Backbone as a ProteinNet text record, in pm:
[ID]
protein_1_A
[PRIMARY]
MKSESMINYATYNDYKTVEKYSKVNSLQEPERKILELLKPALKNMRMLDIGVGAGRTTRYFSNHVKEYVGIDYSPLMIERCKHNFENRPDNIKFEIIDVIDLSVFPDNYFDFVLFSFNGIDYLSKEERQLAFKNILRVGKNGGYFSFSTHNILSVKNLFDFKKQFTSNPKQLMRNLKTWFRLKLLYPQPDKLYKNRDYVIFNDGSLNFNLLTFYTNPQIQKEELSKNFTCIKMFDSNGNIINGNELDTVNDNWIYFLCKFNK
[TERTIARY]
3168.2	3207.5	3358.4	3400.1	3541.8	3610.8	3732.3	3810.3	3870.8	3919.4	3984.7	4105.3	4176.5	4294.8	4258.3	4150.4	4106.3	4061.1	3987.6	3940.1	4057.8	4153.4	4267.4	4357.6	4377.4	4460.5	4400.6	4270.3	4204.3	4222.5	4221.4	4239.1	4381.8	4479.9	4619.6	4664.9	4595.9	4632.6	4537.4	4501.2	4411.4	4487.8	4467.7	4542.6	4521.5	4400.5	4373.4	4457.2	4469.6	4550.3	4696.9	4744.4	4884.3	4912	4821.3	4838.6	4841.3	4755.5	4750.8	4882.3	4933	5057.4	5177.4	5169.9	5280.4	5300.8	5196.9	5204.4	5258.8	5279.4	5332.3	5480.3	5566.2	5709.7	5790.8	5728.1	5803.7	5801	5901.9	5905.2	5818.1	5761.8	5694.6	5801.3	5763.8	5862.2	5928.4	5854.8	5922.7	6023.4	5990.4	6082.1	6209.5	6195.2	6313.9	6404.4	6342	6419.1	6490.1	6420.7	6480.2	6593.9	6575.9	6683.4	6805.8	6784.1	6895.8	6968.9	6892.1	6952.9	7036.3	6989.1	7055.5	7156	7151	7231	7379.1	7444.4	7587.6	7618.9	7522.4	7548.4	7487.2	7405.1	7331.8	7422.1	7537.6	7625	7668.6	7662.1	7701.5	7581.7	7462.1	7340.8	7273	7213.7	7118	6979.9	6900.4	6770.4	6656.5	6553.4	6429.6	6320.9	6262.7	6157.4	6024.9	5945.9	5821.5	5705.5	5618.2	5507.4	5560.5	5652.8	5724.9	5633.7	5517.3	5423.6	5482.1	5471.1	5521.7	5665.6	5728.7	5869.5	5896.4	5800.3	5817.2	5943.2	5962.3	6078	6206.2	6191.5	6309.2	6398.4	6337.1	6412	6506.3	6472.3	6548.9	6644.8	6612.1	6693.4	6786.6	6744.8	6817.7	6960.6	6985	7119.5	7217.1	7166.4	7252.5	7293.5	7229.3	7252.5	7335	7392.6	7473.9	7387	7270.4	7176.2	7035.5	6950.1	6813	6716.5	6620	6516.5	6381	6306.9	6172.9	6071.2	5980.2	5880.3	5740	5645.5	5504	5422.8	5305.4	5221.7	5138.2	5142.6	5068.9	5156.5	5125.7	5203.6	5205.7	5094.8	5090.1	5184.1	5196.5	5289.1	5433.3	5469	5605.9	5634	5535.8	5551.2	5582.9	5513.9	5538.6	5678	5719.9	5854.3	5961.2	5947	6046.2	6049.4	5933.8	5929	5993.3	5960.5	6013.5	6164.2	6217.3	6360.4	6423.4	6389.7	6436	6587.4	6650.8	6796.3	6868.9	6805.8	6862.2	6985.9	7079.7	7197.4	7158.6	7250.1	7221.8	7189.6	7230.8	7206.3	7066.6	6984.6	6847.2	6753.2	6668.4	6578	6435.2	6341.1	6199.6	6138.6	6062.7	6005.4	5860.7	5777.7	5639.8	5644.9	5643.1	5652.6	5559.5	5486.2	5395.6	5470.2	5454.1	5524	5487.2	5372.7	5335.5	5408.5	5489.2	5573	5705.7	5803	5936	6036.9	5988.4	6074.5	6184.9	6170.6	6274.1	6402.5	6391.7	6507.8	6564.8	6697.9	6759.2	6743.2	6766.5	6763.9	6871.1	6841.7	6941.2	7011.6	6934.7	6996	6997.9	6889.7	6877.1	6918.1	6994.1	7037.1	6930.6	6841.9	6738	6612.7	6503.5	6374.3	6279.5	6218.7	6124.8	5988.8	5884.8	5747	5671.6	5675.7	5628.5	5482	5435.9	5302.7	5191.8	5208.1	5105.7	5070.2	5162.1	5133.9	5092.2	5147.3	5114.8	4970.6	4907.3	4770.4	4665.4	4707.8	4611.9	4617.4	4667.6	4665.1	4562	4518	4432.1	4516.8	4452.7	4527.7	4625.4	4580.3	4665.2	4782.2	4755.5	4862	4960.7	4910.3	4996.7	5097.9	5050.9	5139.2	5241.4	5197.6	5287.8	5391.9	5349.2	5441.7	5553.7	5518.5	5620.5	5715.3	5660.4	5742.7	5841	5793.3	5878.5	5986	5947.3	6042.9	6152.7	6113.4	6210.8	6310.1	6262.5	6350.3	6454.2	6411.5	6503.5	6592.1	6555.6	6635.4	6759.2	6866	6992	6993.2	7042.4	7050.7	7131	7072.8	7137.8	7101.6	7033.2	6988.2	6863.1	6809.1	6698.3	6569.3	6458.8	6326.3	6244.2	6179.6	6095.3	5962.8	5855.3	5723.3	5632.2	5522.9	5422.4	5290.6	5210.9	5083.2	4980.9	4855.8	4750	4727.3	4693.7	4679.3	4531.7	4490.9	4349.8	4303.1	4397	4360.4	4321.3	4342.6	4306.6	4169.7	4110.2	3983.8	3875.9	3872.9	3769.3	3777.4	3898.5	3913.1	3838.9	3828.8	3759	3611.4	3555.8	3413.1	3384.8	3488.3	3473.3	3447.3	3325.1	3285.2	3375.4	3412	3492.4	3631.1	3683.9	3819.2	3825	3710.6	3708.9	3732.7	3726.6	3736.5	3881.1	3900.5	4030.6	4010.8	4114.1	4104.3	4106.7	4142.5	4145.1	4005.4	3936	3797	3781	3871.8	3861.8	3882.3	3981	4005.4	3888.5	3828.9	3712.7	3598.7	3573.4	3466.2	3494.4	3620.5	3657.5	3638.5	3682.2	3669.9	3524.5	3439.6	3298.5	3228.8	3262	3203.8	3242.9	3370.7	3418.5	3349.7	3338.9	3276	3131.9	3054.1	2914.2	2902.6	2988.2	2981.7	3021.6	3122.4	3163.2	3051	2982.5	2872.5	2758.7	2738.5	2636.3	2678.5	2805.7	2856.7	2864.3	2902.3	2924.5	2852.3	2721.3	2643.1	2678.5	2743	2787.9	2938.9	3016	3161.6	3235.6	3180.5	3247.8	3270.7	3180	3191	3307.2	3355	3466.1	3597	3620.7	3755	3766.3	3661.2	3673.9	3699.6	3800.5	3838.1	3877.4	3939	3983.5	4131.2	4200.6	4342.7	4363.3	4266.3	4277.3	4138.1	4128.4	4003.8	4038.1	3960.9	3973.9	3843.1	3850.1	3727.6	3756.8	3652.1	3662.1	3668.7	3788.6	3807.4	3803.6	3767.6	3758.4	3879.6	3982.6	4105.9	4078.3	4143.5	4127.6	3980.4	3907.5	3764.8	3683.9	3712.7	3639.1	3656.9	3773.1	3799	3893.4	3930.9	4024.3	3968.8	4008.8	3982.5	4115	4116.7	4241.5	4248.6	4365.6	4393.2	4446.1	4380.3	4425.3	4463	4575.9	4619.4	4656.7	4656.4	4697.4	4850	4908.1	5054.6	5128.5	5069.8	5134.4	5140.2	5031.5	5027.8	5128.4	5135	5228.8	5372.9	5404	5539.3	5571.9	5476.3	5497.8	5521.7	5449.2	5467.7	5606	5648	5779.6	5891.9	5874.3	5981.1	6018.6	5936.4	5967.5	6083.2	6097.8	6198.8	6284	6259.4	6332.7	6376.7	6483.4	6532.4	6543.8	6582.6	6606	6486.6	6367.2	6245.2	6224.7	6220.2	6190	6057.5	5980.1	5851.4	5847.3	5788.3	5784.2	5640.4	5606.6	5474.8	5478.9	5368.8	5358.8	5453.5	5504.6	5599.6	5744.4	5765	5899.8	5958.6	5877.3	5924.4	5919.6	6018.3	6020.3	5913.3	5837.8	5732.4	5789.3	5776.3	5820.5	5721	5770.6	5686.2	5565.4	5580.3	5467.7	5363.1	5388.4	5292.1	5203.3	5232.8	5164.1	5015.1	4973.5	4832	4750.6	4820	4748.9	4777.2	4883.5	4916.9	4806.1	4756.4	4642.7	4672.7	4800.2	4835.3	4771.7	4736.3	4665.9	4748.3	4879.6	4965.7	5099.7	5168.4	5295	5400.8	5520.8	5634.2	5716.5	5757.3	5844.5	5978.5	6085.4	6219.8	6281	6325	6381.1	6489.1	6556.4	6666.3	6629.4	6664.8	6641.5	6722.5	6656.8	6723.6	6687.8	6771.8	6739.6	6841.9
9067.2	9015	8994.5	8879	8848.2	8931.3	8978.5	9052	8954.1	9008.1	8922.2	8851.3	8918.9	8859.5	8737.9	8749.5	8639.5	8520.9	8550.1	8443.3	8371.6	8447.4	8387.6	8310.3	8363.9	8294	8157.9	8154.2	8027.7	7924.9	7970.5	7879.9	7827.6	7916.7	7874.7	7790.6	7801.4	7722.1	7603.2	7545.8	7431	7311.8	7195	7076.5	7045.5	7066	7037	7128.2	7254.6	7348.5	7309.2	7271.4	7229.4	7108.4	7012.6	6893.7	6931	7022.7	7066.3	7132.7	7220	7290.4	7195.1	7093.1	6996.5	6919.1	6912.1	6836.4	6918.5	7048.7	7136.8	7159.5	7107.5	7112.2	7185.8	7231.8	7293	7445.1	7506.7	7651.8	7696.4	7814.8	7876.7	7934.5	7954.1	7999.3	8132.2	8230.7	8354.5	8329.5	8237.3	8204.3	8139.4	8056	7994.4	8101.5	8197.2	8303.9	8388.7	8418.4	8497.8	8421.7	8292.8	8210	8211.3	8201	8205	8338.3	8446.7	8579.6	8603.2	8553.1	8579.9	8473	8359.4	8243.9	8274	8349.1	8375.4	8448	8524.8	8605	8545.3	8442.2	8389.7	8335.8	8283.4	8220.3	8318.3	8445.8	8547.4	8616.8	8563.4	8631.7	8567.1	8653.6	8609.5	8626.1	8518.7	8520.7	8504.5	8587.6	8575	8529.9	8413.7	8357.9	8371.4	8472.2	8504	8423.4	8373.7	8291.4	8163.5	8100.5	7984.5	7864.3	7864.7	7754.4	7621.9	7521.1	7388.5	7367.5	7473.8	7464.5	7445	7483.8	7466.6	7535.9	7661.9	7737.2	7702.7	7648.2	7610.2	7514.7	7420.2	7317.2	7376.5	7492.3	7548	7659.4	7731.9	7847.3	7822.4	7740.5	7731.6	7681.5	7594.1	7536.9	7631	7743.1	7835.7	7957.8	7979.6	8102.3	8077.1	8185	8177.6	8148.4	8211.1	8190.2	8197.6	8105.9	8098.5	8094.7	8188.4	8191	8187.6	8080.7	8068.9	8099.7	8193.5	8229.8	8217.3	8192.8	8186.1	8213.8	8276.2	8301.8	8180.8	8076.6	7953.9	7853.7	7825.3	7725	7588.1	7550.3	7420.2	7415.3	7525.4	7530.1	7517.4	7589.1	7582.4	7444.2	7385.4	7248.5	7152.5	7170.8	7083.6	7109.7	7235.2	7267.4	7198.2	7208.3	7147.7	6996.2	6938.7	6793.9	6757.4	6834.1	6804.8	6824.5	6913.9	6944.8	6919.4	6804.3	6776.3	6757.6	6724	6706.3	6826.3	6940.8	7062.4	7107.7	7173.1	7229.5	7348.9	7394.8	7501.4	7635.6	7654.2	7784	7793.8	7689.8	7690.3	7684.1	7787.4	7795.5	7823.9	7778.5	7806.3	7864.1	7971.9	8038.3	8080.3	8075.2	8125.1	8276.1	8349.9	8495.8	8553.6	8656.1	8726.2	8843.3	8861.8	8968.9	9108	9120.2	9251.6	9283.9	9190.2	9216.5	9142.3	9210.2	9152.2	9207.2	9248.2	9313.7	9223.3	9093.1	9000.5	9013.5	9071.1	9085.2	9226.7	9240.3	9374	9447.3	9576.6	9656.9	9609.2	9621.8	9600.4	9464.9	9360.6	9229.8	9137.5	9136	9037.4	9095.3	9015	9052.8	9020.8	8926.5	8885.2	8849	8915.3	8886.5	8839	8723.1	8664.9	8648.2	8697	8678	8622.2	8491	8428	8386.4	8336.9	8277.1	8369.1	8498.7	8598.7	8606.5	8565.9	8567.5	8703.8	8807.4	8943.5	8981.2	8905.8	8937.7	8887.2	8822.7	8771.1	8848.6	8971.2	9067.8	9174.5	9246.3	9361.7	9471.9	9576.3	9684.5	9747.4	9768.2	9828.1	9737	9608.7	9512.4	9501.3	9512	9506.8	9621.5	9740.9	9857.1	9839.5	9782.5	9757.4	9652.3	9551.6	9447.3	9506	9591.6	9655.9	9739	9809.2	9891.6	9805.4	9693.8	9604.2	9538	9498.7	9436.5	9536.2	9659.7	9763.9	9781.9	9772.6	9791.7	9680.5	9554.6	9442	9413.1	9467.2	9445.1	9533.3	9479.7	9553.7	9643.3	9764.1	9855.3	9791.2	9790	9725.8	9579.5	9524.1	9385.7	9372.9	9251.7	9223.2	9189.1	9229.1	9193.7	9143.1	9027.7	8971.9	8926.1	8950.4	8905.9	8895.5	8825.8	8820.1	8872.7	8928.8	8987.6	8971.8	8955	8939.3	9068.6	9051.4	9160.9	9193.7	9313.9	9352.2	9349.7	9361.3	9357.1	9216.6	9117.9	8979.9	8939.9	9022.8	8985.5	8954.4	9031.2	9010	8869.9	8809.3	8674.3	8570.3	8595.6	8501.4	8491.1	8599.4	8604.4	8585.4	8559.5	8537.4	8388.7	8355.6	8215.2	8141.4	8205	8139.1	8100.1	8177.6	8151.4	8033	7975.9	7862	7729.9	7732.1	7607.8	7562.2	7432.7	7369.6	7227.7	7167.6	7031	6926.5	6968.8	6876.9	6871.3	6755.6	6746.9	6779.4	6731.3	6756.5	6904.1	6964	7106.1	7189.6	7146.4	7216.1	7217.9	7103.2	7096.3	7187.9	7189.5	7277.4	7424	7457.1	7596	7640.7	7553.5	7590.3	7603.5	7514.2	7523.8	7655.9	7690.2	7816.6	7935.4	7929.7	8039.2	8061.8	7952.9	7965.7	8023	7978.7	8027.5	8175.1	8213.1	8353.4	8442.6	8394.1	8473	8490.8	8390.4	8401.7	8502.1	8498	8588.3	8731.9	8748.1	8882.5	8895.6	8916	8924.6	9044.6	9146.3	9263	9278.3	9189.7	9186.5	9313.3	9387.8	9510.7	9606.3	9605.4	9695.5	9657	9533.5	9487.3	9557.6	9574.7	9610.2	9733.1	9772.9	9884.4	10015.9	10087.9	10219.4	10213.1	10101.9	10087	10049.9	10095	10063.1	9926.6	9884.5	9753.3	9703.9	9573.6	9514.7	9392.3	9370.1	9249.5	9172.7	9048.9	8971.4	8821.6	8742.8	8598	8549.4	8512.5	8475	8324	8249.2	8103.9	8028.7	8098.5	8032.9	7941.1	7823.8	7722.2	7698.1	7666.6	7632.4	7745	7867.8	7987.3	8015.9	7981	8004.8	8121.1	8196.2	8306.7	8435.2	8546.6	8677.9	8730.1	8765.6	8795.3	8940.9	8999.1	9137.9	9139.8	9213.8	9235	9381.7	9409	9547.1	9579.4	9706.3	9752.7	9748.5	9676.7	9662.2	9794	9888.4	10018.6	10093.6	10088.3	10152.3	10085.6	9952.1	9880.2	9918	9930.5	9970.2	10110.6	10200.2	10338.3	10342.8	10261.7	10256.7	10202.3	10098.7	10039.9	10138.8	10219.4	10309.8	10412.9	10428	10521.7	10471.8	10338.9	10281.1	10172.3	10145.7	10038.8	10087	10025.6	10055	9926.3	9940.2	9825.2	9730.7	9786.7	9707.1	9627.4	9495.3	9405.4	9337.6	9313.1	9246	9127.1	9017.5	8893.8	8844.8	8795.7	8735.5	8590.2	8518.8	8382.1	8284.9	8321.9	8236.8	8273.2	8370.2	8411.2	8514.4	8567.7	8671	8807.8	8891.2	9025.1	9111.6	9183	9271.4	9411.9	9469.6	9607.5	9704.3	9819.7	9917.6	9958.4	9965.3	10008.4	9898.3	9779.8	9670.3	9659.9	9736.9	9721.2	9752.2	9832.8	9866.6	9759.3	9661.1	9559.8	9416.9	9394.8	9258.9	9203.6	9084.2	9030.6	8896.3	8866.7	8748.1	8757.8	8643.2	8643.2	8706.5	8682.1	8752.7	8784.7	8879.3	8929.9	8922.1	8880.5	8878.4	9005	9059.8	9176.6	9136.3	9192.1	9179.2	9317.9	9364	9498.2	9502.2	9617	9633.8	9740.9	9711.8	9808.5	9935	10048.3	10175.9	10268.5	10266.7	10339.5	10448.3
13529	13397.3	13392.1	13341.9	13335	13227.1	13257.4	13158.5	13060.1	12946.9	12848.4	12908.8	12998.9	13059.9	13144.9	13222.9	13307.5	13223.7	13117.3	13027.7	12963.4	12913.6	12843.8	12939	13059.2	13157.4	13191.3	13214.1	13247.4	13135.6	13012.1	12898.2	12890.4	12908.6	12898.2	13017.4	13129.4	13245.8	13261.7	13149.8	13145.4	13087.2	13144.4	13100.4	12952.4	12901.3	12760.2	12669.7	12709	12630.4	12634.5	12752.5	12766.2	12677.9	12676.4	12592.8	12445.1	12406.5	12266.1	12226.4	12312.3	12282.4	12284.7	12364.6	12373.9	12244.9	12164.2	12039.5	11923.3	11946	11840.8	11868.6	11781.7	11807.1	11701.3	11596.7	11487.8	11495.8	11436.1	11425.3	11309.3	11319.9	11207.1	11114.1	10988.6	10890.4	10928.8	10978.5	11020.6	11132.4	11222.6	11331.4	11279.1	11177.9	11116.1	11056	10989.1	10926.6	11032.5	11141.6	11249.2	11316.1	11335.4	11391.8	11301	11170.6	11075.4	11080.9	11090.2	11091.6	11217.8	11331.9	11458.6	11500.2	11435.4	11478.1	11498.8	11410.4	11430.7	11561.4	11613	11733.8	11860	11847.8	11962.6	12073.5	12038.7	12139.6	12248.3	12221.4	12319.7	12382.9	12361.4	12404.3	12524.1	12606.4	12707.7	12645.5	12648.5	12581.5	12680	12664.2	12738.5	12641.7	12667.6	12583.2	12658.9	12621.4	12691.8	12633	12720.4	12673.1	12613	12684.6	12630.3	12609.5	12674.6	12655.9	12702.7	12618.1	12652.1	12605.6	12555.8	12518.6	12370.8	12287.7	12142.7	12091.7	12127.3	12078.6	12153.6	12273.9	12354.2	12277	12208.4	12135.8	12031.8	11981	11869.9	11911.5	12016.8	12054.6	12173.2	12268.5	12395.4	12381.4	12286.6	12270.8	12201.5	12152.3	12078	12160.6	12275.5	12350.7	12477.1	12528.4	12650.2	12772.2	12775.7	12885.3	12829.6	12873.6	12823.3	12941.5	12942.4	13045.1	12975.6	12997.1	12941.9	13049.5	13022.9	13122.8	13066.1	13156.2	13118.6	13244.1	13226.5	13344.2	13382.7	13301.8	13330	13404.8	13530.9	13604.4	13536.8	13473.9	13407.3	13287.5	13215.1	13101.5	13149.3	13254.6	13306.5	13364.1	13427.6	13477.8	13363.6	13251.8	13135.8	13076.9	13072.3	13023.1	13106.2	13236.3	13325.3	13309.3	13283.7	13259.9	13125.9	13021.7	12888.2	12879	12963.1	12959.2	13096.4	13155.4	13291.3	13300.2	13191.3	13191.2	13130.4	13136.1	13077.3	13154.7	13086.5	13155	13242.1	13325	13421.5	13357.4	13232.3	13167.8	13106.7	13124.3	13074.6	13193.6	13207.6	13322	13276.2	13357.4	13332.7	13460.6	13445.9	13562.2	13534.9	13641.2	13631.9	13653.1	13543.7	13548.7	13443	13481.9	13390.8	13327.6	13199.9	13128.7	13181.2	13247.2	13299	13429.4	13478	13595.2	13578.9	13519.3	13497.5	13598.3	13714.1	13813	13865.3	13849	13894.8	13812.8	13693.2	13605.1	13613.1	13608.4	13611.8	13478.9	13480.4	13358.2	13260.8	13132.7	13026.9	13038.2	13066.7	13093.2	12971.4	12894.4	12787.1	12651.5	12577.4	12442.2	12338.1	12371.8	12277.1	12355.9	12322.2	12384	12274.5	12296.3	12200.7	12267.4	12201.8	12248.2	12128.4	12113.6	11990.2	11995.1	11881.2	11865.4	11915.3	11891.9	11922	12070.1	12155.7	12298.7	12349.7	12290.6	12335.1	12303.2	12214	12173	12270.7	12378.4	12475.5	12606.5	12595.5	12704.1	12672.1	12774.5	12749.8	12685.4	12636.6	12575	12674	12797.6	12899.6	12934.5	12946.2	12977.3	12861.7	12742.2	12624.6	12627.8	12659.3	12667.9	12779.5	12891.2	13003	12965.6	12891	12847.3	12761.8	12666	12582.9	12668.3	12766.2	12854.5	12933.9	12986.1	13064.4	12978.6	12858.9	12766.7	12730.9	12709	12677.3	12792.4	12913.8	13029.8	13042.6	13025.4	13048.6	12928.3	12811.5	12691.9	12689.4	12639.1	12630.9	12507.5	12521.6	12408.7	12295.1	12176.4	12063.3	12048.9	12151.1	12143.7	12058.5	12050.9	11960.1	12034.2	11973.2	12021.7	11904	11922.1	11817.2	11877.8	11805	11848.9	11727.4	11744.7	11638.5	11692.2	11602.9	11642.1	11530.1	11568.3	11469.2	11391.3	11266.5	11171.3	11151.2	11185.2	11172.1	11026.2	10931.8	10789.9	10744.8	10831.6	10797.2	10851.5	10935.6	10999.8	10896.2	10788.6	10686.1	10626.8	10626.4	10571.3	10654.7	10785.2	10872.8	10838.1	10782.2	10750.5	10601.5	10522.9	10379	10355.1	10316.4	10300.5	10201.9	10091.9	9989.3	10039.8	10132.4	10182.1	10278.5	10311.5	10404	10331.3	10199	10123.4	10105.6	10124	10111.6	10061.5	10005.8	9953.8	10065	10186	10300.1	10362.4	10353.6	10401.8	10550.3	10633.7	10777.4	10809	10740.6	10761.5	10711.3	10600.6	10545.7	10646.7	10710.5	10809.7	10928.9	10973.4	11084.5	11045.8	10923.2	10876.2	10869.9	10819.1	10803.1	10938	11031.8	11165.6	11232	11217	11274.5	11207.6	11075.4	11000.6	11045.2	11055.5	11095.5	11236.7	11324.6	11462.8	11471.2	11393.8	11391.1	11337.1	11235.2	11178.2	11278.2	11363.4	11466.1	11573.3	11610	11712.7	11663.7	11536.5	11480.9	11347.1	11351.1	11225.9	11138.4	11197.7	11120.3	11139.1	11078.4	11102.2	11061.6	10965.2	10922.1	11038.7	11132.5	11247.4	11339.4	11324.8	11407.6	11372.2	11243.4	11200.3	11110.3	11044.1	10949.6	11022.2	10972.3	11026.7	11174.5	11213	11351.3	11354	11458.4	11473.7	11536.8	11618.5	11681.4	11718.9	11745.2	11793	11877	11981.7	12064	12051.5	12002.6	11986.6	11987.6	11995.8	11997.6	11853.4	11808.8	11667.3	11644.4	11747	11732	11781.6	11826.3	11871.4	11989.9	11986.9	12092.1	12124.3	12017.9	12029.3	12093.6	12051.1	12094.7	12244.6	12296.4	12438.1	12464.1	12359.6	12376.7	12316.6	12375.7	12317.3	12263.2	12136.1	12065.3	12022.3	12039.3	12001.4	11857.9	11770.7	11633.1	11618.4	11554.8	11541.1	11397.5	11366.7	11235.1	11227.2	11130.6	11125.9	11107.8	11036.6	11019.2	11151.7	11227	11358.9	11451.7	11445.3	11530.8	11498.8	11371.6	11331.8	11381.8	11370.1	11416.1	11567.2	11640.6	11785.7	11820.1	11749.7	11774.2	11744.8	11642.7	11598.8	11704.5	11808.8	11916	12002.5	12012.5	12101.3	12037.1	11908.9	11840.8	11702.5	11653.7	11519.2	11438.4	11312.3	11222.7	11222.3	11211	11219.5	11091.1	11106.9	10994.9	11023.5	10915.9	10928.2	10834.5	10881.3	10804.1	10791.2	10671.3	10652.6	10698.5	10681.9	10732.8	10664.2	10546.9	10475.2	10504.2	10592.3	10627.2	10533.1	10443.8	10351.4	10417.5	10390.1	10446.9	10379.5	10460.7	10411.7	10398.1	10280.4	10259.9	10322.9	10363.7	10429.7	10349.3	10215.2	10132.3	10113.2	10169.5	10159.4	10283.8	10386.1	10513.7	10507.8	10412	10401.4	10330.6	10271.3	10192.9	10238.5	10313.4	10354.7	10444	10411.2	10485.5	10551.3	10575.9	10652.4	10790.5	10847.3	10975.3	11086.4	11085.5	11179.3	11114.9	11175.8	11123.5	11232.2	11192.9	11285.4	11269.4	11382.3	11386.4	11446.9	11394.2	11451	11451.7	11567.8	11577.4	11684.4	11695	11789.4	11892.6	12018	12125.2	12097.8	12113.1	12090.7	12207.3	12312.3	12436.4	12464.8
[MASK]
++++++++++++++++++++++++++++++++++++++++++++++++++++++++++++++++++++++++++++++++++++++++++++++++++++++++++++++++++++++++++++++++++++++++++++++++++++++++++++++++++++++++++++++++++++++++++++++++++++++++++++++++++++++++++++++++++++++++++++++++++++++++++++++++++++++

């Protein structure tokens, strides 16, 4: 039986996925807010952009930093990045590197590490822990780390029939198709997420070709606090989430911004 990592890798290293990602060029609202917050200091930073995909975030961050390294475990994604940015300056590089093995980079090298678009959620639990460990090693003390992760408190929304309705007819049809398929796959959805710290399941992403890790945001914050400080959390609109809201916030994913504390 294939592991979640093998399934997800095959999907991300597929030409159809690369084409889909190539068409997405805008930042998400939390990313815009994080860029605004860090922009004054970026010119002196070395940045590691993990899970760079087809280069969506490259367009916005690479021109502001001293050194930019975009990595992805998908050779096809890195190939597309190099094509899209073929006239890039020498301080912008793209490499085929998996986050679970960052040994090519020295300790305490990067001032800013970004793992956007929930890339960390497509690793197994063990790989996820290793990824955090590796990121901590290559990040510079006092530097910044930002990532987004799926929120287990939002899983119930995927199975709520009423929440699938929208004024956009095409989107409505997509939502309903996904809802019906999810109900077939998981006829007792409560067992997926209730009283659990995390769950890995097929939530319909990329036409049901991915297994996604959902975690409890409070647990995630507590884990981060062991090695990071100044932890900020953002909802899908880029608004800062207060700590007392973590038990009720039901956005599909949450962005974290914190500082290395080693």
